[in-house]
C-alpha positions as CSV (number, residue, x, y, z in Angstrom):
1,X,118.9,50.2,47.1
2,X,119.0,51.8,51.0
3,X,121.8,48.1,52.6
4,X,123.6,49.1,49.1
5,X,123.7,53.0,49.6
6,X,125.4,53.3,53.4
7,X,126.5,56.0,53.5
8,X,122.8,57.8,52.8
9,X,121.7,55.1,55.7
10,X,124.1,56.8,58.3
11,X,123.6,60.6,57.1
12,X,119.6,59.9,57.2
13,X,120.5,58.8,60.7
14,X,123.4,60.8,61.7
15,X,122.3,64.3,60.1
16,X,119.2,64.9,61.9
17,X,121.1,64.0,65.7
18,X,123.5,66.8,65.0
19,X,120.9,69.0,63.6
20,X,118.6,68.5,67.6
21,X,121.8,68.2,69.1
22,X,122.6,71.8,67.2
23,X,119.3,73.9,67.6
24,X,118.5,72.5,71.0
25,X,121.8,74.5,72.5
26,X,121.6,76.6,70.0
27,X,117.4,77.7,70.9
28,X,118.8,77.3,74.7
29,X,121.2,79.7,74.7
30,X,119.0,82.3,72.6
31,X,115.7,82.0,75.1
32,X,118.0,81.9,77.9
33,X,120.6,84.5,77.4
34,X,119.0,86.9,79.8
35,X,118.3,84.6,82.0
36,X,121.7,82.8,81.9
37,X,124.3,84.7,80.4
38,X,125.3,88.8,81.7
39,X,125.2,90.9,79.5
40,X,128.5,93.6,78.7
41,X,127.1,97.1,80.0
42,X,128.3,100.4,79.9
43,X,127.3,102.8,82.7
44,X,128.2,106.2,82.5
45,X,126.5,108.2,85.7
46,X,126.9,112.0,85.6
47,X,124.2,112.3,88.3
48,X,126.2,113.4,91.9
49,X,122.8,112.8,94.0
50,X,120.6,110.1,95.1
51,X,118.8,109.3,91.7
52,X,121.9,108.1,90.1
53,X,123.2,106.4,92.8
54,X,119.7,104.8,93.4
55,X,120.0,103.7,89.9
56,X,122.8,102.3,89.2
57,X,122.5,100.5,92.5
58,X,119.0,98.9,91.4
59,X,121.1,97.5,87.9
60,X,123.5,95.7,90.0
61,X,121.8,94.5,91.8
62,X,119.8,92.8,89.2
63,X,122.5,90.6,88.1
64,X,122.0,90.7,84.4
65,X,124.7,92.7,83.1
66,X,128.1,92.3,83.6
67,X,128.8,96.6,84.0
68,X,131.6,98.8,83.0
69,X,131.7,102.1,85.2
70,X,133.4,104.8,83.1
71,X,134.3,107.5,85.5
72,X,131.8,110.7,84.5
73,X,134.4,112.9,82.7
74,X,134.9,110.2,80.3
75,X,131.8,110.7,78.3
76,X,129.9,113.6,78.7
77,X,127.4,113.3,76.0
78,X,125.4,110.0,75.1
79,X,126.9,110.3,71.7
80,X,130.2,110.0,72.8
81,X,129.6,106.5,74.0
82,X,127.9,104.9,70.6
83,X,132.0,104.0,69.8
84,X,132.3,101.3,72.8
85,X,128.4,100.0,71.8
86,X,129.2,97.4,69.6
87,X,128.7,93.3,69.7
88,X,132.6,93.1,71.0
89,X,132.7,95.2,73.2
90,X,129.4,96.4,74.7
91,X,126.1,95.5,73.4
92,X,124.1,98.2,75.7
93,X,125.3,101.6,77.7
94,X,123.4,103.6,80.5
95,X,124.2,107.2,80.7
96,X,122.5,109.3,83.3
97,X,122.7,113.1,82.8
98,X,124.0,115.4,85.3
99,X,121.6,117.4,88.0
100,X,119.1,114.0,87.8
101,X,118.8,114.3,91.9
102,X,118.4,117.8,91.6
103,X,115.5,118.3,88.6
104,X,113.9,115.4,90.2
105,X,113.4,117.2,93.4
106,X,112.5,120.3,92.0
107,X,109.7,118.9,89.9
108,X,108.5,117.1,93.3
109,X,108.4,119.9,95.1
110,X,106.8,121.6,92.5
111,X,104.1,119.1,92.3
112,X,103.5,119.0,96.2
113,X,103.0,122.8,96.4
114,X,100.4,122.6,94.4
115,X,98.7,119.5,95.6
116,X,98.8,121.8,98.3
117,X,97.1,125.2,97.1
118,X,94.5,123.2,94.5
119,X,96.8,123.9,91.4
120,X,95.6,121.4,88.4
121,X,98.1,122.3,86.2
122,X,101.9,122.2,87.5
123,X,104.4,123.8,85.1
124,X,107.8,121.2,84.6
125,X,110.8,123.1,83.6
126,X,112.6,119.8,83.2
127,X,112.9,115.9,83.0
128,X,114.8,113.7,83.6
129,X,116.5,111.9,80.1
130,X,118.2,108.8,80.5
131,X,119.8,107.4,77.8
132,X,119.8,103.6,76.6
133,X,121.8,102.7,73.8
134,X,121.2,99.7,72.3
135,X,123.2,97.7,69.9
136,X,122.0,97.9,66.4
137,X,123.1,94.4,65.9
138,X,120.8,92.9,68.6
139,X,117.8,91.1,67.3
140,X,114.2,92.5,68.0
141,X,113.1,90.1,71.0
142,X,116.7,91.0,72.5
143,X,115.7,95.2,72.6
144,X,112.4,93.8,73.9
145,X,113.1,92.0,76.6
146,X,116.0,94.3,77.8
147,X,114.1,97.7,77.4
148,X,111.2,96.0,80.0
149,X,113.3,94.8,82.3
150,X,115.5,98.0,82.8
151,X,111.6,99.8,82.7
152,X,110.5,97.8,85.5
153,X,113.8,98.5,87.7
154,X,113.8,102.1,86.9
155,X,110.3,102.5,87.5
156,X,110.7,101.1,91.4
157,X,113.7,103.8,91.7
158,X,111.6,106.4,90.7
159,X,108.2,105.6,92.7
160,X,110.7,104.4,96.1
161,X,112.6,108.1,95.3
162,X,109.7,110.2,94.6
163,X,107.4,108.9,97.7
164,X,111.0,109.9,99.7
165,X,110.9,113.2,97.8
166,X,107.0,113.7,98.2
167,X,107.8,113.4,102.3
168,X,110.1,115.2,102.6
169,X,108.6,118.1,100.8
170,X,105.7,117.5,102.6
171,X,107.3,117.8,106.2
172,X,108.5,121.3,105.2
173,X,105.2,122.7,105.0
174,X,102.8,120.4,107.3
175,X,102.7,120.5,110.8
176,X,102.2,117.0,110.8
177,X,104.6,115.0,110.2
178,X,104.3,112.4,107.6
179,X,106.5,109.0,107.1
180,X,106.4,106.6,103.8
181,X,109.8,104.8,104.8
182,X,107.2,101.9,105.6
183,X,105.4,102.2,102.3
184,X,105.7,99.7,99.5
185,X,104.8,99.9,96.2
186,X,104.3,96.6,95.5
187,X,100.6,95.4,96.9
188,X,100.1,92.7,94.7
189,X,102.3,89.4,93.5
190,X,102.1,88.0,90.0
191,X,102.7,84.1,89.8
192,X,102.8,82.8,86.9
193,X,102.2,79.3,85.5
194,X,102.4,77.0,82.6
195,X,99.1,75.5,81.8
196,X,99.3,71.7,82.0
197,X,97.9,68.2,82.4
198,X,96.6,68.1,86.4
199,X,99.6,66.0,87.8
200,X,102.2,66.6,85.6
201,X,105.1,67.9,86.0
202,X,106.8,68.5,82.8
203,X,108.4,71.6,82.4
204,X,108.2,73.8,79.4
205,X,112.0,74.5,78.3
206,X,113.9,74.3,75.4
207,X,114.4,71.0,75.0
208,X,110.4,70.4,75.0
209,X,110.5,72.8,72.7
210,X,112.9,71.9,70.0
211,X,113.3,67.6,70.1
212,X,109.8,67.7,69.0
213,X,110.2,70.2,66.1
214,X,113.5,69.2,64.9
215,X,112.8,65.9,64.8
216,X,109.4,66.3,62.7
217,X,111.8,67.9,60.3
218,X,113.8,65.4,59.6
219,X,111.2,62.8,59.3
220,X,109.7,64.8,56.2
221,X,113.8,65.4,55.0
222,X,113.3,61.5,54.5
223,X,111.1,63.2,51.1
224,X,114.5,63.4,49.1
225,X,115.7,60.4,49.5
226,X,112.9,58.5,48.9
227,X,111.5,60.2,45.9
228,X,115.1,59.7,43.9
229,X,114.8,56.3,45.1
230,X,111.4,56.2,43.2
231,X,113.2,57.8,39.8
232,X,116.5,55.9,40.1
233,X,114.6,52.7,39.8
234,X,112.7,54.0,36.9
235,X,115.9,55.9,35.4
236,X,118.3,52.7,35.9
237,X,115.5,50.2,34.6
238,X,115.0,48.0,37.7
239,X,111.6,49.7,37.8
240,X,110.8,48.1,34.3
241,X,111.6,44.6,35.6
242,X,110.0,45.0,38.9
243,X,106.6,45.3,36.6
244,X,107.1,42.1,35.4
245,X,106.3,40.6,39.1
246,X,102.9,39.7,39.7
247,X,102.0,42.7,41.7
248,X,100.3,46.0,41.2
249,X,101.7,49.2,41.0
250,X,100.0,50.6,44.5
251,X,101.6,46.9,46.1
252,X,105.1,48.0,44.4
253,X,104.9,51.2,46.5
254,X,103.6,50.1,49.6
255,X,106.4,48.0,49.5
256,X,108.4,50.7,49.6
257,X,106.4,52.7,51.6
258,X,106.6,50.1,54.4
259,X,110.9,49.6,54.3
260,X,110.7,53.7,54.4
261,X,108.1,53.5,57.3
262,X,110.4,51.4,59.6
263,X,113.4,53.8,58.8
264,X,111.5,56.3,60.1
265,X,109.8,55.4,63.2
266,X,113.9,54.4,64.1
267,X,114.7,57.6,62.8
268,X,112.2,59.4,65.3
269,X,113.1,57.1,68.1
270,X,116.2,57.6,67.6
271,X,115.7,61.3,68.2
272,X,113.8,60.7,71.9
273,X,116.5,58.6,72.9
274,X,118.8,61.6,71.4
275,X,116.6,63.7,73.8
276,X,116.7,62.1,77.4
277,X,120.0,60.5,77.6
278,X,122.3,62.8,75.2
279,X,120.6,66.1,75.4
280,X,121.4,66.3,79.5
281,X,125.6,65.6,78.8
282,X,125.3,68.8,77.2
283,X,124.0,71.1,79.8
284,X,120.6,70.8,78.6
285,X,117.4,69.5,80.2
286,X,116.5,66.0,79.8
287,X,113.6,65.5,77.2
288,X,110.6,64.7,79.2
289,X,108.5,62.2,77.7
290,X,104.5,62.7,79.0
291,X,102.5,60.5,80.2
292,X,100.9,58.6,76.7
293,X,103.4,56.5,75.0
294,X,100.9,55.3,72.9
295,X,99.6,58.5,71.7
296,X,103.7,60.0,70.9
297,X,104.1,56.7,68.0
298,X,100.7,57.5,66.6
299,X,102.0,61.3,66.0
300,X,104.9,59.6,65.3
301,X,103.4,57.1,62.8
302,X,101.0,59.4,61.3
303,X,104.1,62.1,60.4
304,X,106.1,59.7,58.9
305,X,103.4,58.4,56.8
306,X,102.3,62.3,55.9
307,X,106.1,62.0,54.5
308,X,106.2,58.8,53.3
309,X,102.8,59.5,51.1
310,X,104.6,63.2,50.3
311,X,108.2,61.8,48.8
312,X,106.0,59.1,46.9
313,X,104.3,61.6,45.3
314,X,107.0,63.8,44.4
315,X,109.0,60.5,43.3
316,X,106.2,60.0,40.6
317,X,105.4,63.4,39.4
318,X,109.2,64.7,38.9
319,X,110.6,63.6,35.7
320,X,114.2,63.7,36.9
321,X,116.2,62.9,39.7
322,X,117.1,66.8,39.8
323,X,113.6,67.9,39.7
324,X,112.4,65.4,42.5
325,X,115.3,66.5,45.4
326,X,115.1,70.7,44.4
327,X,111.5,70.7,45.0
328,X,111.6,67.9,47.5
329,X,114.0,69.7,49.9
330,X,113.0,73.6,49.0
331,X,109.3,72.5,49.5
332,X,110.1,70.4,53.2
333,X,111.8,74.1,54.0
334,X,109.0,75.7,53.5
335,X,106.3,73.9,54.8
336,X,108.3,73.6,58.3
337,X,108.7,77.8,57.5
338,X,105.2,78.1,57.1
339,X,104.3,75.0,59.5
340,X,105.8,76.9,63.2
341,X,109.5,74.8,63.0
342,X,111.3,77.8,62.9
343,X,108.8,80.8,63.4
344,X,106.5,80.9,66.3
345,X,103.4,81.3,64.9
346,X,102.2,83.8,67.7
347,X,105.0,86.3,66.0
348,X,103.4,85.3,62.0
349,X,100.9,87.4,60.6
350,X,97.2,86.9,60.9
351,X,97.4,86.1,56.8
352,X,100.5,84.1,57.5
353,X,98.5,82.2,60.4
354,X,95.8,81.3,58.5
355,X,98.4,79.6,55.3
356,X,100.0,77.9,58.4
357,X,97.2,75.7,59.2
358,X,97.7,74.0,55.8
359,X,101.1,73.0,56.2
360,X,100.9,69.1,57.6
361,X,104.2,70.0,59.8
362,X,101.6,72.6,61.3
363,X,99.4,69.9,62.3
364,X,102.8,67.4,63.5
365,X,103.6,70.3,65.7
366,X,100.7,71.1,67.7
367,X,100.6,67.1,67.9
368,X,104.2,67.0,69.2
369,X,103.4,70.6,71.9
370,X,100.0,68.4,73.1
371,X,102.5,65.8,74.7
372,X,105.7,67.0,75.2
373,X,104.5,70.6,76.7
374,X,100.6,69.5,77.8
375,X,101.3,66.6,78.3
376,X,98.3,65.6,76.8
377,X,96.7,62.0,76.2
378,X,95.7,59.9,72.9
379,X,93.0,61.8,72.2
380,X,94.1,65.3,72.3
381,X,96.1,64.8,69.1
382,X,93.4,62.6,67.5
383,X,92.3,65.3,65.4
384,X,96.3,65.7,64.3
385,X,96.7,62.2,63.5
386,X,93.6,61.8,61.3
387,X,94.8,65.0,59.6
388,X,98.2,63.6,59.0
389,X,97.3,60.0,58.0
390,X,95.0,62.1,55.3
391,X,97.5,63.6,54.1
392,X,99.6,60.7,53.4
393,X,96.5,58.6,52.1
394,X,95.4,61.2,49.4
395,X,99.6,61.8,48.6
396,X,99.7,58.3,48.1
397,X,96.4,58.0,46.0
398,X,97.7,61.5,43.5
399,X,100.8,59.1,43.1
400,X,98.8,56.2,41.7
401,X,96.3,58.6,39.6
402,X,99.5,60.0,38.2
403,X,100.8,56.6,37.4
404,X,98.0,55.7,35.6
405,X,97.7,59.0,33.7
406,X,100.8,58.1,32.3
407,X,99.9,54.8,31.3
408,X,96.8,56.4,29.5
409,X,99.2,58.9,27.6
410,X,102.2,56.1,27.0
């Protein structure tokens, strides 16, 4: 049946290939949006003093933004800028109010005078309100990254400027000159590193995340073909002819599972080759397979067994081809969503994280991530692999029980 359906075979391999290439590129552009592509920004600076100039200089030096600087007379208030904030124009806008430098200098003077006179509470008449306008179409993750970047830059400017103002104010009232020009606020360095096996050269990136995730999804989608195949044989009468052969129903299912297991492993190998050789041609990093190929194919084998067992169970429980195709496709999508293929687990609620532990795709994702991101070995993926194999065997057992029950009632 597989050989006769040449179009189905081509789609079974072509669609996952397109899925992996497309999703890896989409996820890469999303994950590296702030780092790789400049964000269009409308910058309006109505402050004529040093503070506004310092903020503008710091934003320009960040290299994150494609800045459009309009004259201060074009936009008198942040509200007047809102019409220019859209996905097709500027993703964000920054409005620096007039007299910002004057306000900061006046506040610093009050702080210094109060500190030298032992006054605890300092009356502050006004503060500088720099308005950031963000397009509502921007996703929450983009907004969070953007605001954290702007706060980091603005705090640096604020610290340097206030220290300079303090030194000037202190020098006006103190006989001893104070100089803070050589004072640096960066007294420690934050070094980030990925946790991997000692000696590993694997660098986590969008390819290391997406190729295993979508390969897992593609393998599980074999459920639709397998379940439909079983029902098609049953409805077409070929299953009845097969029962005349001297073999048990279990042997019939095992032979079918063996064929689809070979297909799934070829499919998995193809996905890995795509990640290693094809994705670099699209400008993405090459897929690093890690140091344990045995562990890699063990997880791939276990995922295939789980998917095939699930497909056999659906094919035996469903009564029609439509039931099998609809339930199989929808259930695989649900298992993928719950298992973390589409949404990272850390973004889920605690209740959903607990439910995700029940998804076999979560076990497969955990095993693949141990290999592709942490570069671990066979023992680290053994629990997930055994869980997937157990799931596949249990589904196979359910299929046999369902068949036996149907024979009793028939």
